[in-house]
N, CA, C and O atoms as a GROMACS GRO file, in nm:
protein
  284
    1MET      N    1   0.876   0.052  -1.985
    1MET     CA    2   0.763   0.029  -1.899
    1MET      C    3   0.808   0.032  -1.753
    1MET      O    4   0.848  -0.072  -1.700
    2PRO      N    5   0.803   0.146  -1.687
    2PRO     CA    6   0.833   0.151  -1.545
    2PRO      C    7   0.723   0.081  -1.465
    2PRO      O    8   0.606   0.086  -1.500
    3VAL      N    9   0.764   0.015  -1.358
    3VAL     CA   10   0.669  -0.060  -1.275
    3VAL      C   11   0.671  -0.003  -1.134
    3VAL      O   12   0.778   0.017  -1.074
    4LEU      N   13   0.553   0.023  -1.081
    4LEU     CA   14   0.536   0.068  -0.943
    4LEU      C   15   0.461  -0.042  -0.870
    4LEU      O   16   0.360  -0.093  -0.919
    5ILE      N   17   0.510  -0.080  -0.752
    5ILE     CA   18   0.450  -0.193  -0.680
    5ILE      C   19   0.408  -0.150  -0.539
    5ILE      O   20   0.486  -0.091  -0.465
    6TYR      N   21   0.284  -0.181  -0.505
    6TYR     CA   22   0.233  -0.166  -0.368
    6TYR      C   23   0.219  -0.306  -0.313
    6TYR      O   24   0.160  -0.393  -0.377
    7GLU      N   25   0.272  -0.328  -0.194
    7GLU     CA   26   0.254  -0.457  -0.128
    7GLU      C   27   0.214  -0.426   0.015
    7GLU      O   28   0.291  -0.366   0.090
    8GLY      N   29   0.093  -0.468   0.053
    8GLY     CA   30   0.044  -0.436   0.186
    8GLY      C   31  -0.095  -0.489   0.209
    8GLY      O   32  -0.142  -0.578   0.139
    9PRO      N   33  -0.163  -0.433   0.310
    9PRO     CA   34  -0.297  -0.479   0.345
    9PRO      C   35  -0.397  -0.458   0.231
    9PRO      O   36  -0.375  -0.378   0.140
   10GLU      N   37  -0.506  -0.532   0.238
   10GLU     CA   38  -0.611  -0.521   0.138
   10GLU      C   39  -0.670  -0.380   0.138
   10GLU      O   40  -0.679  -0.315   0.242
   11LEU      N   41  -0.710  -0.335   0.021
   11LEU     CA   42  -0.765  -0.202   0.003
   11LEU      C   43  -0.907  -0.210  -0.051
   11LEU      O   44  -0.947  -0.311  -0.109
   12SER      N   45  -0.983  -0.105  -0.030
   12SER     CA   46  -1.116  -0.096  -0.090
   12SER      C   47  -1.099  -0.058  -0.237
   12SER      O   48  -0.992  -0.011  -0.276
   13PRO      N   49  -1.202  -0.077  -0.318
   13PRO     CA   50  -1.191  -0.037  -0.458
   13PRO      C   51  -1.153   0.111  -0.475
   13PRO      O   52  -1.075   0.146  -0.563
   14ASN      N   53  -1.209   0.198  -0.390
   14ASN     CA   54  -1.177   0.340  -0.399
   14ASN      C   55  -1.032   0.367  -0.360
   14ASN      O   56  -0.965   0.450  -0.422
   15GLN      N   57  -0.984   0.298  -0.258
   15GLN     CA   58  -0.844   0.314  -0.218
   15GLN      C   59  -0.750   0.268  -0.329
   15GLN      O   60  -0.649   0.332  -0.355
   16ARG      N   61  -0.784   0.158  -0.395
   16ARG     CA   62  -0.701   0.110  -0.507
   16ARG      C   63  -0.692   0.215  -0.616
   16ARG      O   64  -0.584   0.246  -0.666
   17LYS      N   65  -0.806   0.270  -0.652
   17LYS     CA   66  -0.811   0.371  -0.758
   17LYS      C   67  -0.726   0.492  -0.720
   17LYS      O   68  -0.648   0.542  -0.802
   18GLU      N   69  -0.741   0.540  -0.597
   18GLU     CA   70  -0.666   0.656  -0.551
   18GLU      C   71  -0.516   0.628  -0.543
   18GLU      O   72  -0.435   0.713  -0.578
   19LEU      N   73  -0.480   0.508  -0.498
   19LEU     CA   74  -0.339   0.472  -0.488
   19LEU      C   75  -0.274   0.466  -0.626
   19LEU      O   76  -0.165   0.519  -0.646
   20ILE      N   77  -0.340   0.401  -0.719
   20ILE     CA   78  -0.288   0.393  -0.856
   20ILE      C   79  -0.269   0.533  -0.914
   20ILE      O   80  -0.165   0.563  -0.973
   21LYS      N   81  -0.368   0.617  -0.897
   21LYS     CA   82  -0.361   0.755  -0.948
   21LYS      C   83  -0.247   0.831  -0.880
   21LYS      O   84  -0.167   0.896  -0.947
   22GLY      N   85  -0.241   0.822  -0.746
   22GLY     CA   86  -0.140   0.896  -0.672
   22GLY      C   87   0.002   0.852  -0.702
   22GLY      O   88   0.091   0.936  -0.720
   23LEU      N   89   0.024   0.721  -0.706
   23LEU     CA   90   0.159   0.671  -0.738
   23LEU      C   91   0.203   0.716  -0.876
   23LEU      O   92   0.318   0.756  -0.896
   24THR      N   93   0.112   0.710  -0.970
   24THR     CA   94   0.144   0.751  -1.107
   24THR      C   95   0.175   0.900  -1.114
   24THR      O   96   0.269   0.942  -1.180
   25GLU      N   97   0.094   0.980  -1.044
   25GLU     CA   98   0.116   1.126  -1.045
   25GLU      C   99   0.253   1.162  -0.986
   25GLU      O  100   0.324   1.245  -1.041
   26VAL      N  101   0.289   1.099  -0.874
   26VAL     CA  102   0.419   1.128  -0.812
   26VAL      C  103   0.533   1.084  -0.903
   26VAL      O  104   0.632   1.156  -0.918
   27ALA      N  105   0.520   0.967  -0.963
   27ALA     CA  106   0.625   0.918  -1.053
   27ALA      C  107   0.643   1.014  -1.171
   27ALA      O  108   0.755   1.040  -1.213
   28CYS      N  109   0.532   1.066  -1.224
   28CYS     CA  110   0.540   1.160  -1.336
   28CYS      C  111   0.602   1.292  -1.293
   28CYS      O  112   0.672   1.357  -1.371
   29LYS      N  113   0.577   1.332  -1.169
   29LYS     CA  114   0.636   1.456  -1.119
   29LYS      C  115   0.787   1.441  -1.104
   29LYS      O  116   0.863   1.533  -1.135
   30VAL      N  117   0.830   1.326  -1.056
   30VAL     CA  118   0.973   1.300  -1.036
   30VAL      C  119   1.044   1.277  -1.169
   30VAL      O  120   1.159   1.319  -1.185
   31SER      N  121   0.978   1.212  -1.262
   31SER     CA  122   1.037   1.180  -1.394
   31SER      C  123   0.944   1.230  -1.504
   31SER      O  124   0.878   1.151  -1.570
   32PRO      N  125   0.938   1.361  -1.523
   32PRO     CA  126   0.843   1.418  -1.619
   32PRO      C  127   0.865   1.374  -1.764
   32PRO      O  128   0.776   1.391  -1.848
   33GLU      N  129   0.982   1.319  -1.794
   33GLU     CA  130   1.008   1.275  -1.931
   33GLU      C  131   0.936   1.144  -1.964
   33GLU      O  132   0.928   1.104  -2.080
   34ILE      N  133   0.881   1.076  -1.860
   34ILE     CA  134   0.809   0.951  -1.883
   34ILE      C  135   0.660   0.979  -1.873
   34ILE      O  136   0.613   1.028  -1.770
   35PRO      N  137   0.584   0.950  -1.978
   35PRO     CA  138   0.440   0.978  -1.975
   35PRO      C  139   0.366   0.881  -1.882
   35PRO      O  140   0.409   0.768  -1.861
   36SER      N  141   0.256   0.927  -1.827
   36SER     CA  142   0.179   0.845  -1.732
   36SER      C  143   0.135   0.713  -1.794
   36SER      O  144   0.124   0.612  -1.724
   37GLU      N  145   0.110   0.713  -1.923
   37GLU     CA  146   0.065   0.591  -1.991
   37GLU      C  147   0.171   0.481  -1.992
   37GLU      O  148   0.139   0.365  -2.018
   38ALA      N  149   0.294   0.516  -1.963
   38ALA     CA  150   0.402   0.416  -1.964
   38ALA      C  151   0.410   0.338  -1.833
   38ALA      O  152   0.470   0.231  -1.828
   39TYR      N  153   0.349   0.392  -1.726
   39TYR     CA  154   0.360   0.328  -1.594
   39TYR      C  155   0.262   0.214  -1.575
   39TYR      O  156   0.145   0.223  -1.612
   40TYR      N  157   0.313   0.107  -1.518
   40TYR     CA  158   0.230  -0.006  -1.476
   40TYR      C  159   0.232  -0.007  -1.323
   40TYR      O  160   0.338   0.005  -1.262
   41VAL      N  161   0.116  -0.020  -1.262
   41VAL     CA  162   0.107  -0.026  -1.116
   41VAL      C  163   0.051  -0.164  -1.078
   41VAL      O  164  -0.056  -0.203  -1.125
   42PHE      N  165   0.125  -0.235  -0.995
   42PHE     CA  166   0.081  -0.366  -0.947
   42PHE      C  167   0.049  -0.356  -0.799
   42PHE      O  168   0.128  -0.305  -0.720
   43LEU      N  169  -0.069  -0.405  -0.763
   43LEU     CA  170  -0.112  -0.406  -0.623
   43LEU      C  171  -0.109  -0.550  -0.574
   43LEU      O  172  -0.182  -0.635  -0.625
   44ARG      N  173  -0.027  -0.576  -0.476
   44ARG     CA  174  -0.018  -0.709  -0.414
   44ARG      C  175  -0.076  -0.696  -0.274
   44ARG      O  176  -0.009  -0.653  -0.181
   45GLU      N  177  -0.200  -0.735  -0.262
   45GLU     CA  178  -0.271  -0.718  -0.135
   45GLU      C  179  -0.272  -0.848  -0.055
   45GLU      O  180  -0.282  -0.957  -0.110
   46HIS      N  181  -0.262  -0.831   0.076
   46HIS     CA  182  -0.258  -0.947   0.165
   46HIS      C  183  -0.359  -0.927   0.278
   46HIS      O  184  -0.371  -0.817   0.331
   47PRO      N  185  -0.432  -1.034   0.315
   47PRO     CA  186  -0.521  -1.024   0.431
   47PRO      C  187  -0.437  -0.992   0.556
   47PRO      O  188  -0.323  -1.035   0.567
   48ASP      N  189  -0.495  -0.916   0.648
   48ASP     CA  190  -0.423  -0.876   0.769
   48ASP      C  191  -0.361  -0.994   0.842
   48ASP      O  192  -0.250  -0.983   0.894
   49ALA      N  193  -0.430  -1.107   0.847
   49ALA     CA  194  -0.380  -1.224   0.920
   49ALA      C  195  -0.254  -1.282   0.855
   49ALA      O  196  -0.184  -1.361   0.918
   50GLN      N  197  -0.225  -1.245   0.732
   50GLN     CA  198  -0.106  -1.295   0.663
   50GLN      C  199   0.009  -1.195   0.665
   50GLN      O  200   0.108  -1.211   0.594
   51ILE      N  201  -0.005  -1.092   0.749
   51ILE     CA  202   0.100  -0.991   0.764
   51ILE      C  203   0.149  -0.998   0.908
   51ILE      O  204   0.069  -0.997   1.001
   52GLY      N  205   0.279  -1.004   0.927
   52GLY     CA  206   0.336  -1.007   1.061
   52GLY      C  207   0.410  -0.879   1.093
   52GLY      O  208   0.481  -0.824   1.009
   53VAL      N  209   0.394  -0.832   1.217
   53VAL     CA  210   0.464  -0.713   1.265
   53VAL      C  211   0.505  -0.740   1.410
   53VAL      O  212   0.425  -0.788   1.490
   54GLY      N  213   0.628  -0.711   1.442
   54GLY     CA  214   0.673  -0.729   1.580
   54GLY      C  215   0.663  -0.872   1.629
   54GLY      O  216   0.644  -0.895   1.748
   55GLY      N  217   0.674  -0.968   1.539
   55GLY     CA  218   0.674  -1.109   1.578
   55GLY      C  219   0.536  -1.170   1.594
   55GLY      O  220   0.524  -1.281   1.646
   56CYS      N  221   0.431  -1.099   1.551
   56CYS     CA  222   0.296  -1.158   1.562
   56CYS      C  223   0.210  -1.111   1.444
   56CYS      O  224   0.245  -1.015   1.376
   57PRO      N  225   0.098  -1.181   1.420
   57PRO     CA  226   0.010  -1.140   1.312
   57PRO      C  227  -0.039  -0.995   1.333
   57PRO      O  228  -0.056  -0.951   1.446
   58LEU      N  229  -0.061  -0.926   1.225
   58LEU     CA  230  -0.100  -0.785   1.230
   58LEU      C  231  -0.221  -0.760   1.321
   58LEU      O  232  -0.217  -0.664   1.398
   59PRO      N  233  -0.328  -0.840   1.316
   59PRO     CA  234  -0.441  -0.812   1.406
   59PRO      C  235  -0.401  -0.815   1.554
   59PRO      O  236  -0.449  -0.733   1.633
   60GLU      N  237  -0.313  -0.908   1.593
   60GLU     CA  238  -0.266  -0.913   1.732
   60GLU      C  239  -0.182  -0.790   1.765
   60GLU      O  240  -0.193  -0.734   1.874
   61TYR      N  241  -0.099  -0.749   1.672
   61TYR     CA  242  -0.014  -0.632   1.692
   61TYR      C  243  -0.099  -0.507   1.713
   61TYR      O  244  -0.073  -0.428   1.803
   62VAL      N  245  -0.201  -0.491   1.630
   62VAL     CA  246  -0.291  -0.376   1.643
   62VAL      C  247  -0.362  -0.380   1.778
   62VAL      O  248  -0.377  -0.277   1.843
   63GLU      N  249  -0.404  -0.498   1.820
   63GLU     CA  250  -0.469  -0.514   1.950
   63GLU      C  251  -0.375  -0.472   2.063
   63GLU      O  252  -0.417  -0.405   2.157
   64LYS      N  253  -0.249  -0.512   2.055
   64LYS     CA  254  -0.150  -0.473   2.156
   64LYS      C  255  -0.135  -0.321   2.162
   64LYS      O  256  -0.131  -0.262   2.270
   65LEU      N  257  -0.128  -0.259   2.046
   65LEU     CA  258  -0.114  -0.114   2.041
   65LEU      C  259  -0.235  -0.046   2.103
   65LEU      O  260  -0.222   0.053   2.176
   66GLN      N  261  -0.353  -0.097   2.073
   66GLN     CA  262  -0.475  -0.039   2.128
   66GLN      C  263  -0.478  -0.051   2.280
   66GLN      O  264  -0.518   0.042   2.349
   67LYS      N  265  -0.435  -0.165   2.333
   67LYS     CA  266  -0.430  -0.182   2.478
   67LYS      C  267  -0.330  -0.089   2.542
   67LYS      O  268  -0.356  -0.036   2.650
   68MET      N  269  -0.217  -0.067   2.477
   68MET     CA  270  -0.114   0.023   2.530
   68MET      C  271  -0.166   0.167   2.536
   68MET      O  272  -0.132   0.241   2.628
   69ASN      N  273  -0.245   0.207   2.441
   69ASN     CA  274  -0.299   0.343   2.437
   69ASN      C  275  -0.411   0.364   2.538
   69ASN      O  276  -0.438   0.478   2.576
   70ARG      N  277  -0.476   0.258   2.582
   70ARG     CA  278  -0.585   0.268   2.679
   70ARG      C  279  -0.536   0.287   2.821
   70ARG      O  280  -0.607   0.340   2.907
   71VAL      N  281  -0.412   0.244   2.845
   71VAL     CA  282  -0.359   0.249   2.982
   71VAL      C  283  -0.324   0.390   3.021
   71VAL      O  284  -0.277   0.414   3.132
   0.00000   0.00000   0.00000
């Protein structure tokens, strides 16, 4: 039972479906001897406020980037 793990921001239901499909397809392409039915995909989603980048919460980091691009 190979395990594929996504850990990141929250996704929409459609994004989850596409991510699961895409990760499985790539894994099968790389390891064709393992059938797609053998793969387990775990999605560990976190609210943006619980993700830190550059020493601050993700929403603040994104805001900083947006301000830098406006100048």
